[in-house]
Steps between C-alpha positions, in 0.01 A plus 500: 500500500661551158730803465532654153834560328468878518453477879820295517678773307384773738622289792832464314521878459437555872768241585739674258446833679563338840818327384626813326443694826685228695799516266517877540469481881768230517734705282447816706567313826823345361606834351465679835725249677770507230481877465570543873814285464610692190442832679718384790779401261474835319541682832808292580644579155443872552687496833789301352529733200530798737778314683675432166484873416678579827785264406520660154531842661783378724684345203475827303623703798793264561595505131570874523749456785874459458605158369599298807471137598243590767291676234520204262404250773212725610372524142522121458321440832220737398478339158464158664230632733321661207516176301361301793209744525445481122494120527238528774295733279524252212398213731189691613421596141522133396265402785254775403508395134439135595197606707368708210545198271307282748222758504491513120493120475200494735323764294574311179361178650180672616455677168548174310244326722251779438567475127436125501171545688385776267580285196283221643212739573521646150501151349180410684329825400591452135373140513164611650449777244599268217249233614219756512584633156494148349130449589253561223201731549264197499704324771501815712117535470446131581725525812327812627129475588462876480659751268589718801726216625691512170552877524610461862772258395602726215555782748697263722720408202565868440613530862726198452644659185567824689667303779714323238614836361587614853696182573691532173595856595614378844700223334683751279576719802634205698716397203652850483564491877663155472725610213605803704576284804708259290700792356550640851627160613753493215617848603537391863699192394733727304538729802580201721765372259653849486505525879671160528768612252543820701536294818777293339683816387474655846638184662793502257559869572494440876752215475725707270493793744589268790789354297629848413487608864682182612762546226558863596539416869729205422714707264535796737475312833268783604779760491466838328869502401463171314189636329696805379765260365226305320370819335853598397558154350180521296594847374848374402350210304258740332788721387686199360189377322419834338861566401507165318150570361616818330785327316284203400221730380747698289631180337146374433413831330813491284442139393120520482487180706140541616251229594206738478491867407184714528471872424204730555476750215390764576544529877151561640438834676490502879160375614336266751497198268592231755386380841727449801638145516444472876238605753578660837867561425767726654709700251872448576707638208435716197634512144832653393786636708365413843707533818580128479596526131732797569695281743601289198276202578410457132850538361457875471178468299161635612233275650314361197159464665309544823486287816207441731402238756175337598654216704630152427270303274290801396336422162656685206258597221545573132461875444282456192413287198802324354702178471793346685806597295787346699595384847794355688738530792821698534721587793400866502124497449421151633181355352362740239232507233450740206155585360445652156195728467286594201705816434833309510592639840659233720492475879740293709416371846806392701603335831188280493464222755517226235486469119172627355411158359347669194643399163589753231204628289255428785232774482437709812258779587510781753467321833637159392732361768847457347698429816549572870722750676829371633866586558694295244820627335682799651241604757497557875124483548178411327399749230399524136729669250303634202661624178323633190664491156435659162801305365565159655730210412636186666826312452697214657787546741726225369693482828206365700230434239260747665266724300576871532310802368605855422520715810436876477508605134153443354317541832224740603392618843210264588340775711430694179258228391343398832203665675 
């Protein structure tokens, strides 16, 4: 028995519906399995994050106690535990993101298959309608014994045309879905790359914290008396550094021997114009004549900034839009970097774990990572020293070739410009 073209097309449409249903069923089944795994990982992450919060609370509580070796070791141990938990959270997050990417890839494959099938169905429909339209009226009458047969086929062609319109609409919808899935996949890839970078940073932080603990125990041999001697030695070196700094700064001012010199004019009014450069920190020292400054630790000068600690390797962020102005290492402040902001205010981050790695004039925005917390220079424990200047200049210490910057004159209290 001979089957007409239009019958073939209706069979094709039925097959299309069946295949489309199969694709959807297959996707739903795969989604359910992956979603269960993702849900399990999310539950693990939630438990680990609660554990990390407990360690943070212990670190904050310990930081308020008197400065003893036992306190420092306890803080370091808790920081290491917290970092291990954070690494576990990152591992689970990476696994969850990979599963989500697998799910998206499956959806993209199924959507593309559906698109290909719809394109084929549409091609056949267009071909059938085109063939019918090419026939002349005489040919149509000769092929149809009765006029009613002709009108029947005309109605069938109208149905085919309506089906074509419907398929075209479905095709557009599937294309929008596919584009959305591809964009989601790009987002997930970006998330995965970010998580891998975070994992590397956390591993570095963990190793740095272990090294600091080992160094502290080696240096003190686990004895409180030796730890007190270590603190006294650091304070003595600080006094020497800042005494020399004052004379060198005076000479640089008299000779105008500046490398860079930036002045904010006028000084902006006190306002929350910056963001904090660290998350989850513990405030350890304020600005001005603090108890530590009154002991003469800074050569009789006030403390020129504020100190706070988030733990070894904690990311340090730019406080706002600006550019890298200068950076270097000196015996007092260790690794430091200066950022110039749009209003010519300058912030200095000191005691960083390692050089920032950012060259001068590199643009930064609020939240850009410019370094990691450490304990370089005259420092007994990991923390970030933050200074804010309305008048800032750098110069060379010819004795050792290190870059110095002005200390207290020209500074502002950073807390006046932070939320």
